[in-house]
Steps between C-alpha positions, in 0.01 A plus 500: 500500500210467745579585860285368777318748721622530858181346641527210256861437608395508867212259430735266316754502786226454763345214300837324471567534873155369593520223238833387641347469848185325376697257283732421790193423712266336249726389216454556129122469540479817712179688429542793263194659661660470845821655367299792360307540827814500719678738261201734512432494127229359279518172310517697175823662619651157566397382152636817339844441650489121485272364228534144634598313814809380313605863433464582871697194609775579249526856630521387864747221432711715264589733786593210727714335232679830434576532872644147507709565188633826646598317817684231302696764309586679824631176654725408205798680652452374857814373673353155576339336195324234709345754736392718204332209321327377815377849588347535154346151506345572841347822367363328187358221718336749736331687214394180325355351818310807618387656171252233401504445127861609448628143522258397225631788288850364556396165351420650160718397212499814289657323205190284461244750629513790254231699682770669707778704344828313539682788671220543756482135601557469875694177458730648237560817701580310821721255310701781343530688830592198713735320260805717584449430872488124438802507267706695754394268784597199287836657413564559871405138579191604696266292283563199280587600143200310360249706704328752270284802561215311333539221757488748786199689363313171448582406860374836628185471293429155642560620854274803449220294348525247782478763773289786361182385680671435834425734793852650476617432145813717522630321810420155363653580161810643668540185709467275195747712306747465789458121486563503124800733533656266754503239225597734212761711675586387852666760718874456467653346808763704672823324589657577835 
């Protein structure tokens, strides 16, 4: 088994961190040369770690998707199913709105686009992670039983795509999500 040298691991981590910032700022068309420059490495180093723009985007988005999936799993046992689902949806919306290009990744249908391994498909991973939260919220009466995780992810994707070029995409996306949630799962009214 080949182990990566310490400097190569540092370069990889630095490239990913810089790429995440550049993609958040400039979207999926962020300059690979600019990423190399900011990371303090040569273009050849970028190409060695990421042979294509697609490989770089996948690496950046993979980490974000894993974070979102981990959060969903952590929220599964929360006392309030509605609050847990909404917290997760707000986080997904924030990432999708501010990490330009992520929302487009979430639109991929990995069953018809075989270029991406099924288990690494962002949509599939988020669907699997979020489904238990939606099921529990539906069981508790916090969302209508016909609402699916696919519906909610499509809604988030639409919101993110509609707001990603706004001056404050996270705030605008959050506001639109709140409007949608009011229709999907109104806050229960307290009786006196």
